[in-house]
LUMMAR-889059 format. One record per residue (C-alpha): residue number from 0; residue in one letter; chain; x, y, z. Coordinates in steps of 0.25 Angstrom, whole numbers. Layout:
BEGIN
NODE     n   res   chain       x       y       z
NODE   NUM     A       A       X       Y       Z
...
% end
This chain:
BEGIN
NODE     n   res   chain       x       y       z
NODE     0     X       A     400     543     728
NODE     1     X       A     400     554     718
NODE     2     X       A     402     552     703
NODE     3     X       A     406     562     694
NODE     4     X       A     401     565     680
NODE     5     X       A     407     572     670
NODE     6     X       A     399     583     664
NODE     7     X       A     396     580     648
NODE     8     X       A     403     587     638
NODE     9     X       A     398     599     631
NODE    10     X       A     398     593     616
NODE    11     X       A     390     580     623
NODE    12     X       A     380     591     628
NODE    13     X       A     380     599     613
NODE    14     X       A     378     586     605
NODE    15     X       A     367     582     614
NODE    16     X       A     360     595     613
NODE    17     X       A     363     596     599
NODE    18     X       A     356     583     598
NODE    19     X       A     344     587     606
NODE    20     X       A     342     599     598
NODE    21     X       A     344     593     584
NODE    22     X       A     335     582     587
NODE    23     X       A     324     588     595
NODE    24     X       A     311     588     585
NODE    25     X       A     320     581     575
NODE    26     X       A     312     568     569
NODE    27     X       A     320     559     560
NODE    28     X       A     308     554     554
NODE    29     X       A     305     567     548
NODE    30     X       A     314     570     534
NODE    31     X       A     324     582     539
NODE    32     X       A     320     592     527
NODE    33     X       A     319     606     533
NODE    34     X       A     312     610     520
NODE    35     X       A     300     602     515
NODE    36     X       A     303     604     499
NODE    37     X       A     317     600     501
NODE    38     X       A     322     585     503
NODE    39     X       A     333     578     510
NODE    40     X       A     346     576     502
NODE    41     X       A     352     563     507
NODE    42     X       A     365     560     501
NODE    43     X       A     368     544     501
NODE    44     X       A     382     539     499
NODE    45     X       A     389     523     500
NODE    46     X       A     402     520     505
NODE    47     X       A     405     504     499
NODE    48     X       A     411     496     510
NODE    49     X       A     411     481     506
NODE    50     X       A     404     473     496
NODE    51     X       A     401     460     506
NODE    52     X       A     395     453     497
NODE    53     X       A     386     451     482
NODE    54     X       A     378     439     485
NODE    55     X       A     375     436     469
NODE    56     X       A     364     424     472
NODE    57     X       A     356     435     480
NODE    58     X       A     360     447     474
NODE    59     X       A     364     454     485
NODE    60     X       A     376     463     487
NODE    61     X       A     379     468     503
NODE    62     X       A     388     479     504
NODE    63     X       A     393     485     515
NODE    64     X       A     392     500     514
NODE    65     X       A     392     515     522
NODE    66     X       A     380     522     518
NODE    67     X       A     382     537     518
NODE    68     X       A     371     548     519
NODE    69     X       A     370     561     521
NODE    70     X       A     359     571     521
NODE    71     X       A     355     584     528
NODE    72     X       A     345     586     540
NODE    73     X       A     343     600     542
NODE    74     X       A     336     597     556
NODE    75     X       A     350     593     560
NODE    76     X       A     358     605     561
NODE    77     X       A     366     612     571
NODE    78     X       A     378     622     572
NODE    79     X       A     389     616     575
NODE    80     X       A     398     627     578
NODE    81     X       A     390     628     591
NODE    82     X       A     389     615     594
NODE    83     X       A     402     611     590
NODE    84     X       A     394     597     585
NODE    85     X       A     398     595     572
NODE    86     X       A     389     582     568
NODE    87     X       A     382     573     578
NODE    88     X       A     378     557     576
NODE    89     X       A     364     555     580
NODE    90     X       A     357     541     580
NODE    91     X       A     350     537     566
NODE    92     X       A     335     536     572
NODE    93     X       A     337     552     577
NODE    94     X       A     340     558     561
NODE    95     X       A     331     556     551
NODE    96     X       A     340     547     540
NODE    97     X       A     334     545     526
NODE    98     X       A     331     531     523
NODE    99     X       A     338     526     513
NODE   100     X       A     336     512     510
NODE   101     X       A     345     504     499
NODE   102     X       A     333     499     490
NODE   103     X       A     340     485     485
NODE   104     X       A     342     481     499
NODE   105     X       A     342     468     503
NODE   106     X       A     341     467     517
NODE   107     X       A     331     475     526
NODE   108     X       A     337     490     527
NODE   109     X       A     349     498     525
NODE   110     X       A     359     493     537
NODE   111     X       A     366     502     546
NODE   112     X       A     356     514     542
NODE   113     X       A     350     515     557
NODE   114     X       A     361     511     565
NODE   115     X       A     371     521     563
NODE   116     X       A     371     538     565
NODE   117     X       A     369     548     555
NODE   118     X       A     379     560     559
NODE   119     X       A     373     573     559
NODE   120     X       A     380     587     555
NODE   121     X       A     377     603     558
NODE   122     X       A     372     606     544
NODE   123     X       A     361     593     546
NODE   124     X       A     369     583     537
NODE   125     X       A     368     569     542
NODE   126     X       A     378     560     538
NODE   127     X       A     372     546     540
NODE   128     X       A     385     535     537
NODE   129     X       A     382     519     541
NODE   130     X       A     386     507     536
NODE   131     X       A     377     497     530
NODE   132     X       A     379     483     524
NODE   133     X       A     370     483     512
NODE   134     X       A     363     473     507
NODE   135     X       A     357     475     492
NODE   136     X       A     352     467     480
NODE   137     X       A     361     467     469
NODE   138     X       A     358     463     455
NODE   139     X       A     371     454     452
NODE   140     X       A     374     451     438
NODE   141     X       A     384     440     438
NODE   142     X       A     385     439     422
NODE   143     X       A     400     442     423
NODE   144     X       A     402     433     436
NODE   145     X       A     413     433     442
NODE   146     X       A     419     443     434
NODE   147     X       A     406     452     435
NODE   148     X       A     404     466     441
NODE   149     X       A     391     470     449
NODE   150     X       A     383     483     450
NODE   151     X       A     375     483     465
NODE   152     X       A     366     495     467
NODE   153     X       A     362     501     480
NODE   154     X       A     351     510     480
NODE   155     X       A     348     520     491
NODE   156     X       A     335     527     493
NODE   157     X       A     327     533     502
NODE   158     X       A     314     524     504
NODE   159     X       A     305     534     510
NODE   160     X       A     307     547     505
NODE   161     X       A     307     551     490
NODE   162     X       A     317     561     483
NODE   163     X       A     309     574     487
NODE   164     X       A     312     571     501
NODE   165     X       A     324     564     501
NODE   166     X       A     334     565     490
NODE   167     X       A     346     555     489
NODE   168     X       A     358     558     483
NODE   169     X       A     370     550     483
NODE   170     X       A     384     557     490
NODE   171     X       A     393     554     480
NODE   172     X       A     392     546     466
NODE   173     X       A     397     534     471
NODE   174     X       A     400     527     484
NODE   175     X       A     413     526     492
NODE   176     X       A     421     514     489
NODE   177     X       A     433     518     496
NODE   178     X       A     431     510     509
NODE   179     X       A     428     497     502
NODE   180     X       A     432     485     507
NODE   181     X       A     436     474     495
NODE   182     X       A     430     464     494
NODE   183     X       A     433     449     490
NODE   184     X       A     424     446     479
NODE   185     X       A     420     461     475
NODE   186     X       A     428     473     471
NODE   187     X       A     417     485     470
NODE   188     X       A     419     496     458
NODE   189     X       A     411     507     462
NODE   190     X       A     399     510     468
NODE   191     X       A     392     524     461
NODE   192     X       A     381     530     465
NODE   193     X       A     369     536     458
NODE   194     X       A     357     544     462
NODE   195     X       A     343     541     456
NODE   196     X       A     328     544     458
NODE   197     X       A     316     535     453
NODE   198     X       A     302     539     453
NODE   199     X       A     291     529     455
NODE   200     X       A     278     529     449
NODE   201     X       A     271     531     462
NODE   202     X       A     277     543     466
NODE   203     X       A     282     555     460
NODE   204     X       A     294     559     470
NODE   205     X       A     309     553     465
NODE   206     X       A     315     543     475
NODE   207     X       A     330     545     474
NODE   208     X       A     340     535     478
NODE   209     X       A     356     532     478
NODE   210     X       A     360     521     470
NODE   211     X       A     375     515     472
NODE   212     X       A     380     505     462
NODE   213     X       A     390     495     467
NODE   214     X       A     399     490     457
NODE   215     X       A     407     477     460
NODE   216     X       A     417     468     453
NODE   217     X       A     418     453     457
NODE   218     X       A     432     447     459
NODE   219     X       A     433     435     451
NODE   220     X       A     444     430     456
NODE   221     X       A     437     419     465
NODE   222     X       A     428     413     455
NODE   223     X       A     437     413     444
NODE   224     X       A     447     403     454
NODE   225     X       A     436     396     460
NODE   226     X       A     425     395     446
NODE   227     X       A     430     401     433
NODE   228     X       A     442     393     433
NODE   229     X       A     438     379     440
NODE   230     X       A     426     379     430
NODE   231     X       A     436     384     417
NODE   232     X       A     445     371     422
NODE   233     X       A     434     362     422
NODE   234     X       A     427     366     408
NODE   235     X       A     443     363     404
NODE   236     X       A     444     350     409
NODE   237     X       A     431     346     402
NODE   238     X       A     440     346     391
NODE   239     X       A     448     334     393
NODE   240     X       A     437     327     392
NODE   241     X       A     441     327     377
NODE   242     X       A     452     323     379
NODE   243     X       A     450     311     388
NODE   244     X       A     450     296     379
NODE   245     X       A     435     291     378
NODE   246     X       A     442     277     383
NODE   247     X       A     444     284     398
NODE   248     X       A     429     285     399
NODE   249     X       A     430     298     407
NODE   250     X       A     426     306     397
NODE   251     X       A     413     309     399
NODE   252     X       A     414     309     414
NODE   253     X       A     425     321     414
NODE   254     X       A     414     330     408
NODE   255     X       A     404     327     416
NODE   256     X       A     412     328     428
NODE   257     X       A     414     343     422
NODE   258     X       A     400     347     420
NODE   259     X       A     399     343     435
NODE   260     X       A     410     353     438
NODE   261     X       A     404     363     430
NODE   262     X       A     391     364     435
NODE   263     X       A     396     364     450
NODE   264     X       A     402     377     445
NODE   265     X       A     389     382     439
NODE   266     X       A     383     377     453
NODE   267     X       A     391     387     459
NODE   268     X       A     391     400     450
NODE   269     X       A     375     397     450
NODE   270     X       A     376     398     465
NODE   271     X       A     385     410     466
NODE   272     X       A     376     417     454
NODE   273     X       A     363     425     457
NODE   274     X       A     351     417     452
NODE   275     X       A     347     427     442
NODE   276     X       A     343     423     427
NODE   277     X       A     346     437     421
NODE   278     X       A     361     436     422
NODE   279     X       A     370     424     422
NODE   280     X       A     385     424     423
NODE   281     X       A     394     421     412
NODE   282     X       A     400     410     422
NODE   283     X       A     388     401     424
NODE   284     X       A     387     403     408
NODE   285     X       A     402     398     406
NODE   286     X       A     399     386     417
NODE   287     X       A     387     383     409
NODE   288     X       A     394     382     397
NODE   289     X       A     405     374     401
NODE   290     X       A     395     365     407
NODE   291     X       A     389     364     394
NODE   292     X       A     402     362     387
NODE   293     X       A     406     351     395
NODE   294     X       A     394     345     395
NODE   295     X       A     394     346     379
NODE   296     X       A     407     339     381
NODE   297     X       A     401     328     388
NODE   298     X       A     393     326     376
NODE   299     X       A     405     327     368
NODE   300     X       A     413     316     375
NODE   301     X       A     400     307     374
NODE   302     X       A     401     310     360
NODE   303     X       A     416     306     359
NODE   304     X       A     414     294     367
NODE   305     X       A     403     289     357
NODE   306     X       A     413     291     344
NODE   307     X       A     424     283     353
NODE   308     X       A     415     273     356
NODE   309     X       A     407     271     342
NODE   310     X       A     419     262     332
NODE   311     X       A     417     252     344
NODE   312     X       A     401     251     338
NODE   313     X       A     409     247     322
NODE   314     X       A     403     260     317
NODE   315     X       A     410     265     304
NODE   316     X       A     412     280     306
NODE   317     X       A     408     289     295
NODE   318     X       A     418     294     282
NODE   319     X       A     413     307     285
NODE   320     X       A     416     307     301
NODE   321     X       A     428     300     296
NODE   322     X       A     433     311     286
NODE   323     X       A     427     325     297
NODE   324     X       A     432     320     311
NODE   325     X       A     444     310     309
NODE   326     X       A     452     318     296
NODE   327     X       A     447     332     299
NODE   328     X       A     446     335     314
NODE   329     X       A     456     323     317
NODE   330     X       A     467     331     309
NODE   331     X       A     462     344     316
NODE   332     X       A     462     339     331
NODE   333     X       A     476     330     327
NODE   334     X       A     468     317     329
NODE   335     X       A     475     305     325
NODE   336     X       A     465     298     315
NODE   337     X       A     469     287     306
NODE   338     X       A     458     282     297
NODE   339     X       A     462     267     298
NODE   340     X       A     448     262     297
NODE   341     X       A     448     268     283
NODE   342     X       A     462     262     280
NODE   343     X       A     458     249     286
NODE   344     X       A     446     249     276
NODE   345     X       A     453     252     265
NODE   346     X       A     464     242     266
NODE   347     X       A     454     230     269
NODE   348     X       A     446     237     256
NODE   349     X       A     459     234     247
NODE   350     X       A     461     221     254
NODE   351     X       A     447     216     250
NODE   352     X       A     452     223     236
NODE   353     X       A     464     215     235
NODE   354     X       A     458     203     240
NODE   355     X       A     447     202     229
NODE   356     X       A     458     205     219
NODE   357     X       A     466     192     223
NODE   358     X       A     454     184     225
NODE   359     X       A     452     187     211
NODE   360     X       A     464     178     206
NODE   361     X       A     459     167     214
NODE   362     X       A     450     160     206
NODE   363     X       A     461     161     194
NODE   364     X       A     470     152     205
NODE   365     X       A     460     139     202
NODE   366     X       A     461     142     188
NODE   367     X       A     475     144     186
NODE   368     X       A     479     128     185
NODE   369     X       A     473     127     172
NODE   370     X       A     479     113     172
NODE   371     X       A     467     110     182
NODE   372     X       A     452     105     179
NODE   373     X       A     448     103     192
NODE   374     X       A     435     108     197
NODE   375     X       A     432     104     211
NODE   376     X       A     421     111     217
NODE   377     X       A     430     116     228
NODE   378     X       A     440     125     221
NODE   379     X       A     430     137     223
NODE   380     X       A     431     135     239
NODE   381     X       A     445     132     238
NODE   382     X       A     447     144     229
NODE   383     X       A     440     152     241
NODE   384     X       A     450     148     251
NODE   385     X       A     461     150     242
NODE   386     X       A     456     165     241
NODE   387     X       A     455     166     256
NODE   388     X       A     467     162     258
NODE   389     X       A     475     170     248
NODE   390     X       A     467     182     254
NODE   391     X       A     473     180     266
NODE   392     X       A     487     179     261
NODE   393     X       A     487     190     250
NODE   394     X       A     504     189     250
NODE   395     X       A     502     177     242
NODE   396     X       A     505     180     226
NODE   397     X       A     495     175     216
NODE   398     X       A     507     171     207
NODE   399     X       A     510     162     220
NODE   400     X       A     496     155     219
NODE   401     X       A     496     150     206
NODE   402     X       A     503     138     210
NODE   403     X       A     495     134     221
NODE   404     X       A     487     121     219
NODE   405     X       A     477     116     226
NODE   406     X       A     474     104     233
NODE   407     X       A     460     101     229
NODE   408     X       A     460      87     237
NODE   409     X       A     460      95     250
NODE   410     X       A     449      91     258
NODE   411     X       A     438     101     257
NODE   412     X       A     438      98     272
NODE   413     X       A     452     107     276
NODE   414     X       A     448     118     264
NODE   415     X       A     433     119     271
NODE   416     X       A     442     121     285
NODE   417     X       A     452     130     278
NODE   418     X       A     442     139     273
NODE   419     X       A     435     140     287
NODE   420     X       A     448     144     294
NODE   421     X       A     450     154     282
NODE   422     X       A     435     158     285
NODE   423     X       A     439     161     300
NODE   424     X       A     451     168     298
NODE   425     X       A     445     177     288
NODE   426     X       A     433     181     298
NODE   427     X       A     444     182     309
NODE   428     X       A     452     191     300
NODE   429     X       A     439     200     296
NODE   430     X       A     434     200     312
NODE   431     X       A     448     206     315
NODE   432     X       A     447     216     303
NODE   433     X       A     434     221     308
NODE   434     X       A     441     223     322
NODE   435     X       A     449     230     314
NODE   436     X       A     441     239     307
NODE   437     X       A     432     241     320
NODE   438     X       A     444     244     328
NODE   439     X       A     448     255     316
NODE   440     X       A     434     261     317
NODE   441     X       A     435     261     332
NODE   442     X       A     448     270     331
NODE   443     X       A     441     278     321
NODE   444     X       A     430     281     331
NODE   445     X       A     440     285     342
NODE   446     X       A     447     293     334
NODE   447     X       A     433     302     330
NODE   448     X       A     431     302     345
NODE   449     X       A     444     308     347
NODE   450     X       A     442     318     337
NODE   451     X       A     428     321     342
NODE   452     X       A     433     324     355
NODE   453     X       A     444     332     350
NODE   454     X       A     433     342     343
NODE   455     X       A     425     343     356
NODE   456     X       A     436     346     364
NODE   457     X       A     441     357     354
NODE   458     X       A     426     361     353
NODE   459     X       A     423     361     369
NODE   460     X       A     438     368     371
NODE   461     X       A     434     380     361
NODE   462     X       A     420     380     366
NODE   463     X       A     424     382     382
NODE   464     X       A     435     391     379
NODE   465     X       A     427     400     370
NODE   466     X       A     415     399     382
NODE   467     X       A     424     401     393
NODE   468     X       A     432     413     385
NODE   469     X       A     419     420     381
NODE   470     X       A     413     420     397
NODE   471     X       A     425     424     403
NODE   472     X       A     429     435     394
NODE   473     X       A     413     440     395
NODE   474     X       A     413     438     411
NODE   475     X       A     425     444     413
NODE   476     X       A     423     455     403
NODE   477     X       A     420     468     410
NODE   478     X       A     406     473     414
NODE   479     X       A     399     484     406
NODE   480     X       A     394     492     418
NODE   481     X       A     407     491     425
NODE   482     X       A     415     498     413
NODE   483     X       A     404     507     414
NODE   484     X       A     406     511     429
NODE   485     X       A     420     511     426
NODE   486     X       A     419     523     413
NODE   487     X       A     409     530     424
NODE   488     X       A     420     530     435
% end
């Protein structure tokens, strides 16, 4: 059985011969420079494909990038006209590759650096393009969260060679973002690049590096709907606690429920943010202020409840409190207040004065009958009973009493019984008047509690509106660094 084998193609023979000729005596460990005084010129470029994740608590940026490097190897040159070969792709380990390192790398090595093939051209130019998922350290500033912009630095440089052996420069003034895949949380603004040289105290040689600054802006819609809006709504619900009547017994419970809800939201924000004491997000300040306001509203509610039930202990309201809160603030806050207790005291004082005035004529009743010379010890007691009766019958005119004739032969026991009954009636009347006065006093304290509750509600609303507006305007304001970046473009 005969097996036929096709003859190898001429271009394959030429490529194999060229590879053998190029790498004969070639060492990939030696710096490719033909003149010892010259440095190898390496150009570095970057194309950002996607922002995979920005882990704020860990402060690590993960990006999908294409790394591009170009340098010239004077030992890898050939005549493309004679060979007809315009470029060759060689294995990574057969050619010298600059040891470009990401300084702030969060993983062991630059991913993809040793897994792909550089392309060599006839003039010795070597192009090495490879994809890499970069995990780099990034200083996260969450002051304006969730309306924040982040700038993450990607610093590349040679770890083994200084600037006199390897001169690293950037290909362009910015990274390529034309093939950027949009991210659900971040928008990329730009990736400017700059070259920098550092001289350390240990060595006189400069160490160049190329830095790419990834400018990102967060999309705030998710956090607006799931964080800020619920928190604002819950904080607004706290105002309802001031409108709730004290008799319901749920004023303090409502405020404590709102406080616990805000504590949960603050816990969510704390888990999202990095554990950093240098910067604290304004939204965290907003939650803290909201919790402080709700805590203050609990104190206000307790104060209102104390005032509401203070009248049950029979304590009189000071006149200046009645003047300031019931008269002044009551009119301003449209709370109907009637000074019934004062009116009641004035009427009672006038009644007492009128009774005293009427009673002044009662002794004359016993002396009005000049024909009577009867002088009995019960006369004073009779006059007292008569005075008490007349005081309860003010509608009876004094002129009608002049014809009253007293029967001094009435039994003493009957007079005593009538006196006791009149005393009992007087005590009942005094008790009813005292109850009436206590009820009016309790109404005054309740009105005071209502006025104070309105004052606290207005204060809470203004303070909450002011803090919310100030913080929201602050966190939605543009970042000066981003504005500077826009103006530079």
